[in-house]
C-alpha positions as CSV (number, residue, x, y, z in Angstrom):
1,X,105.1,104.7,-172.9
2,X,104.0,106.7,-176.0
3,X,106.3,107.4,-178.9
4,X,106.4,111.1,-178.1
5,X,107.4,110.4,-174.5
6,X,110.2,108.1,-175.6
7,X,111.6,110.8,-177.9
8,X,111.5,113.4,-175.1
9,X,113.3,111.0,-172.8
10,X,116.0,110.2,-175.4
11,X,116.6,114.0,-175.9
12,X,117.1,114.4,-172.2
13,X,119.6,111.6,-172.1
14,X,121.5,113.0,-175.1
15,X,121.6,116.5,-173.6
16,X,123.2,115.2,-170.5
17,X,126.9,115.8,-170.5
18,X,129.0,112.9,-169.4
19,X,130.2,113.1,-165.9
20,X,133.7,114.2,-165.5
21,X,135.6,112.1,-163.1
22,X,136.4,114.2,-160.1
23,X,140.0,114.1,-159.2
24,X,140.7,113.9,-155.6
25,X,142.7,117.0,-154.7
26,X,145.2,116.1,-152.1
27,X,145.9,118.9,-149.6
28,X,149.5,119.7,-149.1
29,X,151.1,118.2,-146.1
30,X,151.7,120.5,-143.1
31,X,155.1,122.2,-143.4
32,X,156.8,123.3,-140.3
33,X,157.7,127.0,-140.5
34,X,161.2,128.2,-139.8
35,X,162.1,130.1,-136.6
36,X,161.8,133.8,-136.8
37,X,165.1,135.7,-137.1
38,X,164.5,137.5,-133.8
39,X,164.2,134.3,-131.8
40,X,167.5,134.8,-129.9
41,X,166.6,138.4,-129.0
42,X,163.3,137.4,-127.5
43,X,165.1,134.6,-125.6
44,X,167.5,137.1,-124.2
45,X,164.5,139.2,-123.0
46,X,163.5,136.3,-120.7
47,X,161.2,134.3,-123.0
48,X,161.7,130.6,-123.4
49,X,161.4,128.9,-126.8
50,X,159.2,125.8,-126.9
51,X,159.3,123.7,-130.1
52,X,156.7,121.2,-131.2
53,X,155.6,119.5,-134.4
54,X,154.0,122.7,-135.7
55,X,156.7,125.2,-135.1
56,X,157.7,127.2,-132.0
57,X,156.0,129.3,-129.3
58,X,157.5,131.7,-126.8
59,X,156.7,131.0,-123.2
60,X,157.0,133.0,-119.9
61,X,156.4,131.5,-116.5
62,X,156.0,133.2,-113.1
63,X,155.1,131.7,-109.7
64,X,153.4,133.6,-106.8
65,X,153.3,132.5,-103.2
66,X,149.8,132.2,-101.8
67,X,150.6,135.2,-99.5
68,X,151.3,137.5,-102.5
69,X,149.5,140.8,-102.1
70,X,147.6,142.3,-105.1
71,X,145.7,145.4,-104.1
72,X,143.5,144.9,-101.0
73,X,143.8,141.1,-101.2
74,X,146.3,138.3,-100.8
75,X,146.0,135.6,-103.5
76,X,145.1,133.1,-100.8
77,X,141.8,134.9,-100.4
78,X,140.7,132.7,-103.3
79,X,140.7,129.7,-101.0
80,X,138.6,131.6,-98.5
81,X,136.1,132.1,-101.3
82,X,136.1,128.4,-102.2
83,X,135.4,127.6,-98.5
84,X,132.4,129.9,-98.4
85,X,130.9,128.2,-101.5
86,X,131.6,124.8,-100.0
87,X,129.6,125.7,-96.8
88,X,126.8,127.7,-98.6
89,X,123.2,126.7,-98.1
90,X,122.2,128.1,-101.5
91,X,123.3,127.7,-105.1
92,X,124.9,130.2,-107.4
93,X,126.3,130.0,-110.9
94,X,129.7,131.3,-109.6
95,X,130.0,128.7,-106.9
96,X,133.1,126.5,-107.2
97,X,133.9,123.2,-105.6
98,X,136.9,123.1,-103.3
99,X,138.9,120.7,-105.5
100,X,137.6,121.9,-108.9
101,X,140.4,122.7,-111.4
102,X,140.3,126.4,-112.2
103,X,141.9,128.3,-115.0
104,X,142.1,132.1,-114.9
105,X,142.3,133.1,-118.6
106,X,143.0,136.2,-120.6
107,X,144.1,136.9,-124.1
108,X,145.6,139.8,-126.1
109,X,144.7,140.0,-129.8
110,X,145.7,142.0,-132.9
111,X,142.1,143.3,-133.3
112,X,138.6,143.1,-132.1
113,X,137.0,140.8,-134.6
114,X,137.3,139.1,-138.0
115,X,139.1,136.2,-139.4
116,X,142.2,138.3,-139.8
117,X,142.4,138.9,-136.1
118,X,145.0,136.8,-134.4
119,X,145.4,136.0,-130.7
120,X,149.1,136.7,-130.0
121,X,149.1,136.1,-126.2
122,X,147.4,133.4,-124.1
123,X,147.6,134.0,-120.4
124,X,146.8,131.3,-117.8
125,X,146.9,131.5,-114.0
126,X,146.4,128.3,-112.2
127,X,146.6,126.9,-108.7
128,X,149.5,124.6,-108.0
129,X,150.2,122.7,-104.7
130,X,152.4,125.4,-103.3
131,X,151.7,128.5,-105.3
132,X,149.8,130.3,-108.1
133,X,151.4,129.6,-111.4
134,X,151.3,132.1,-114.3
135,X,152.0,130.8,-117.9
136,X,152.0,133.1,-120.9
137,X,152.2,131.8,-124.5
138,X,153.3,134.3,-127.1
139,X,152.7,133.8,-130.8
140,X,156.2,133.7,-132.5
141,X,154.6,135.0,-135.7
142,X,151.3,134.1,-137.6
143,X,153.0,131.2,-139.4
144,X,153.5,129.5,-136.0
145,X,149.9,129.8,-134.9
146,X,149.2,126.1,-134.9
147,X,152.2,125.6,-132.6
148,X,151.0,128.4,-130.4
149,X,147.5,126.9,-130.0
150,X,148.7,123.4,-129.6
151,X,151.1,124.2,-126.9
152,X,148.3,125.8,-124.8
153,X,147.0,122.3,-124.1
154,X,143.5,123.7,-124.2
155,X,142.6,120.6,-126.3
156,X,143.3,118.4,-123.3
157,X,142.7,120.7,-120.2
158,X,139.5,120.3,-118.3
159,X,138.8,123.2,-115.9
160,X,136.4,126.0,-115.1
161,X,137.6,129.0,-117.1
162,X,137.3,132.4,-115.3
163,X,137.6,135.5,-117.5
164,X,136.6,139.1,-117.8
165,X,134.4,139.4,-120.9
166,X,135.8,136.0,-122.0
167,X,132.4,134.5,-122.9
168,X,131.8,137.2,-125.4
169,X,135.3,137.9,-126.7
170,X,138.3,135.8,-125.6
171,X,136.8,132.3,-126.0
172,X,134.9,133.0,-129.3
173,X,138.2,134.4,-130.7
174,X,140.0,131.3,-129.6
175,X,137.3,129.0,-131.2
176,X,137.6,131.0,-134.5
177,X,141.4,130.6,-134.6
178,X,141.2,127.0,-133.6
179,X,138.7,126.2,-136.4
180,X,141.1,127.5,-139.0
181,X,143.5,124.7,-137.9
182,X,140.9,122.0,-137.3
183,X,142.6,119.6,-139.8
184,X,145.9,120.0,-138.0
185,X,145.1,120.3,-134.3
186,X,143.1,118.1,-131.8
187,X,139.6,119.4,-131.1
188,X,139.3,122.3,-128.7
189,X,137.6,121.2,-125.5
190,X,134.5,122.9,-124.2
191,X,134.8,124.3,-120.7
192,X,132.5,125.6,-118.0
193,X,133.0,129.4,-118.0
194,X,132.6,132.1,-115.3
195,X,132.7,135.6,-116.8
196,X,133.4,138.2,-114.1
197,X,132.3,141.1,-116.3
198,X,128.8,139.6,-116.0
199,X,129.0,139.6,-112.2
200,X,130.5,143.1,-112.2
201,X,127.5,144.3,-114.2
202,X,125.1,142.6,-111.7
203,X,126.9,143.9,-108.6
204,X,127.6,147.5,-109.6
205,X,124.8,148.4,-112.0
206,X,123.9,152.1,-111.3
207,X,126.8,152.3,-109.0
208,X,129.8,152.4,-111.3
209,X,129.9,154.4,-114.5
210,X,132.7,152.4,-116.1
211,X,133.2,148.7,-115.8
212,X,136.5,148.2,-117.5
213,X,138.8,145.9,-115.4
214,X,141.1,148.8,-114.7
215,X,138.2,150.9,-113.2
216,X,137.1,147.9,-111.1
217,X,140.7,147.5,-109.8
218,X,141.0,151.1,-108.7
219,X,137.5,151.5,-107.2
220,X,136.9,148.1,-105.7
221,X,140.1,146.0,-105.5
222,X,142.6,148.6,-104.3
223,X,145.0,148.1,-107.1
224,X,146.4,150.9,-109.2
225,X,148.6,150.2,-112.2
226,X,152.0,152.0,-112.4
227,X,153.6,152.3,-115.9
228,X,150.9,150.2,-117.6
229,X,150.5,150.4,-121.3
230,X,146.9,151.2,-122.6
231,X,145.3,148.0,-123.8
232,X,144.5,149.4,-127.2
233,X,148.2,149.8,-127.9
234,X,149.0,146.1,-127.3
235,X,148.3,145.0,-131.0
236,X,150.5,147.8,-132.3
237,X,153.3,146.9,-130.0
238,X,153.1,143.2,-130.9
239,X,153.1,143.8,-134.6
240,X,156.0,146.2,-134.2
241,X,157.9,143.6,-132.2
242,X,157.4,141.0,-134.9
243,X,158.5,143.5,-137.6
244,X,161.5,145.0,-135.8
245,X,162.4,142.0,-133.6
246,X,162.7,144.2,-130.6
247,X,161.0,142.7,-127.5
248,X,161.2,145.5,-125.0
249,X,157.8,147.1,-125.4
250,X,156.3,143.6,-125.8
251,X,157.4,142.7,-122.3
252,X,155.2,145.6,-121.0
253,X,152.2,143.9,-122.8
254,X,153.0,140.7,-120.9
255,X,153.0,142.7,-117.6
256,X,149.6,144.2,-118.6
257,X,148.3,140.7,-119.2
258,X,149.8,139.5,-115.9
259,X,148.0,142.2,-113.9
260,X,144.8,141.3,-115.7
261,X,145.1,137.7,-114.5
262,X,146.0,138.6,-110.9
263,X,143.0,140.9,-110.7
264,X,140.8,138.0,-111.9
265,X,141.7,136.2,-108.7
266,X,141.1,139.1,-106.4
267,X,137.9,140.1,-108.2
268,X,136.5,136.6,-107.8
269,X,137.4,136.8,-104.1
270,X,135.8,140.2,-103.7
271,X,132.7,139.3,-105.6
272,X,132.2,136.2,-103.4
273,X,132.6,138.3,-100.2
274,X,129.8,140.6,-101.5
275,X,127.6,137.7,-102.4
276,X,127.9,136.6,-98.8
277,X,127.2,140.1,-97.5
278,X,130.7,140.7,-96.3
279,X,131.6,144.0,-98.0
280,X,131.2,146.7,-95.4
281,X,132.1,149.6,-97.7
282,X,129.7,148.8,-100.5
283,X,126.6,150.9,-101.2
284,X,122.9,150.2,-100.8
285,X,122.7,149.9,-104.6
286,X,125.3,147.1,-104.7
287,X,123.5,145.0,-102.0
288,X,120.1,145.7,-103.6
289,X,121.6,144.4,-106.9
290,X,122.8,141.3,-105.0
291,X,119.3,140.7,-103.5
292,X,117.7,141.1,-106.9
293,X,120.3,138.7,-108.4
294,X,119.4,136.0,-105.9
295,X,115.7,136.6,-106.6
296,X,116.4,136.2,-110.4
297,X,118.1,132.9,-109.5
298,X,115.0,131.8,-107.6
299,X,117.0,131.8,-104.3
300,X,114.1,133.6,-102.5
301,X,115.4,133.0,-98.9
302,X,118.8,134.5,-99.7
303,X,117.2,137.3,-101.7
304,X,114.9,138.3,-98.8
305,X,117.8,138.1,-96.3
306,X,120.0,140.5,-98.3
307,X,117.2,142.9,-99.1
308,X,116.0,143.1,-95.6
309,X,119.5,144.0,-94.5
310,X,119.5,146.9,-96.9
311,X,116.1,148.2,-95.6
312,X,117.4,148.1,-92.0
313,X,120.9,149.5,-92.5
314,X,120.3,152.3,-95.0
315,X,117.9,155.2,-95.0
316,X,114.6,155.2,-96.8
317,X,115.9,157.0,-99.9
318,X,118.8,154.6,-100.4
319,X,116.6,151.5,-99.6
320,X,113.8,152.4,-102.0
321,X,114.6,149.8,-104.6
322,X,115.4,147.2,-101.9
323,X,111.9,147.6,-100.6
324,X,110.5,147.2,-104.1
325,X,112.4,144.0,-104.8
326,X,111.6,142.7,-101.3
327,X,107.9,143.3,-102.0
328,X,108.2,141.2,-105.2
329,X,109.7,138.3,-103.2
330,X,107.0,138.5,-100.6
331,X,104.3,138.5,-103.2
332,X,105.8,135.4,-104.9
333,X,105.8,133.7,-101.5
334,X,102.2,134.7,-100.9
335,X,103.1,136.9,-98.0
336,X,100.7,139.5,-99.1
337,X,100.6,141.8,-96.1
338,X,104.4,142.0,-96.0
339,X,104.4,142.7,-99.8
340,X,102.0,145.6,-99.3
341,X,104.1,147.1,-96.5
342,X,107.2,146.8,-98.7
343,X,105.6,148.3,-101.8
344,X,104.3,151.2,-99.7
345,X,107.7,151.8,-98.2
346,X,109.2,152.0,-101.7
347,X,106.6,154.2,-103.3
348,X,108.2,157.6,-102.9
349,X,111.8,156.5,-103.4
350,X,111.8,154.8,-106.8
351,X,111.9,156.2,-110.3
352,X,108.7,156.9,-112.2
353,X,108.3,153.7,-114.2
354,X,109.0,151.6,-111.1
355,X,106.5,153.7,-109.1
356,X,103.8,153.0,-111.7
357,X,104.4,149.3,-111.3
358,X,104.3,149.6,-107.5
359,X,100.9,151.3,-107.8
360,X,99.7,148.6,-110.1
361,X,100.8,145.9,-107.7
362,X,99.1,147.6,-104.7
363,X,95.9,147.9,-106.7
364,X,96.1,144.2,-107.6
365,X,96.9,143.0,-104.1
366,X,94.1,145.1,-102.5
367,X,91.6,143.9,-105.1
368,X,92.3,140.2,-105.4
369,X,94.1,139.2,-102.2
370,X,92.8,141.7,-99.5
371,X,89.4,142.3,-101.1
372,X,89.7,145.9,-100.1
373,X,88.2,147.6,-103.1
374,X,88.4,151.1,-101.6
375,X,92.2,150.9,-101.3
376,X,92.4,149.2,-104.7
377,X,90.4,152.1,-106.2
378,X,92.7,154.6,-104.5
379,X,95.9,153.2,-105.9
380,X,94.3,152.8,-109.4
381,X,93.5,156.5,-109.3
382,X,97.0,157.3,-108.2
383,X,98.4,155.3,-111.2
384,X,96.2,157.2,-113.7
385,X,97.2,160.5,-112.2
386,X,100.9,159.5,-112.4
387,X,100.6,158.6,-116.1
388,X,98.7,161.8,-117.0
389,X,101.2,164.1,-115.1
390,X,104.4,162.5,-116.5
391,X,105.8,164.5,-119.4
392,X,108.7,162.1,-120.2
393,X,106.7,159.2,-121.5
394,X,105.5,159.0,-125.1
395,X,101.9,160.1,-125.7
396,X,100.9,156.9,-127.5
397,X,102.3,154.8,-124.6
398,X,100.5,156.9,-122.0
399,X,97.3,156.5,-124.0
400,X,97.6,152.7,-123.9
401,X,98.3,152.7,-120.2
402,X,95.4,155.0,-119.4
403,X,93.0,152.7,-121.3
404,X,94.3,149.7,-119.4
405,X,94.1,151.5,-116.0
406,X,90.6,152.9,-116.7
407,X,89.4,149.3,-117.3
408,X,90.5,148.5,-113.8
409,X,88.9,151.7,-112.5
410,X,85.6,150.7,-114.1
411,X,85.7,147.2,-112.7
412,X,86.5,148.4,-109.2
413,X,83.7,151.0,-109.5
414,X,81.2,148.1,-110.0
415,X,82.6,146.3,-107.0
416,X,82.2,149.1,-104.5
């Protein structure tokens, strides 16, 4: 090593500051919070105090006989739904095994998002041997959050969790709160989840304007809430109950949550009936949505069965989209003549963008499968005319489409 390099190396060594020994900072041991001053008042309102190593949690427990009526349904309809899935010849993401542990789950929170948002109510509804059992855990105050989460037993439960918007909201909120206590609490278990908001969107797309649970209850489940508090007031009521110690309004929030959970049972039962084509008062739109859903799940046989029912039981206008989705299923199964018939049946009863796709599919089928170039040319010309006449589509998009369609037109002209 040259002299200059040695000097540079020594300078670097001298410039280095001696490492300061890092002192291990011990985290303070968990201190159990004191009971809130209003504990006795909340007990007198009917809540039970449960104490554990991390503090206290308030608990409410209610049992319902299987024959309990909620709207149009008795709770025992849930078992009928399980039996249907047990006997089904097809698969579906909402199918449950007959003896699979199930947890209907709903929360109430102090806000919609953010680390400062607390869950103040965990609601569970489970199947016991002789009844349905409702358990609600109420956060005593934020200092007792570890006790609240621990007592839920979600760190040891193993069940399919059924919610309404729980996949996007309730469970992520729970994970966030649990993470903040990860050094204190056992790890939260991952669970299979069924989100009935997702199924409601699939079932009632273009059929219901609002898909809030309350709207679904009134329009589909036959349940109307009397004296319910609006959901957006629940955080204000809880925070006021903690501040004032008065539990009266808070008990109405618990009833709101109770109704949510009962409706999850009946909504699951109702959704299952529809998926087995047993809802006689539903519209063509709903059953068309179901047929499309089965198609998306690659359950072609079930999709065709549902869609064919729509085309035979409803008039041409109502069944337009059913014919369209039926045609797509026939094409996938290489039943080309049936696909053409279904596409033609849908042609005048679907919206413009779908109609353009129908014309394209007819042109493709006649050109490549039927080798009928005259018919392919006819539907290609119809597609170009539709694009040119439509004033709702953007000009640049129309131009791209016309170029693509004219290529097909030129190719077919050479095949004549």
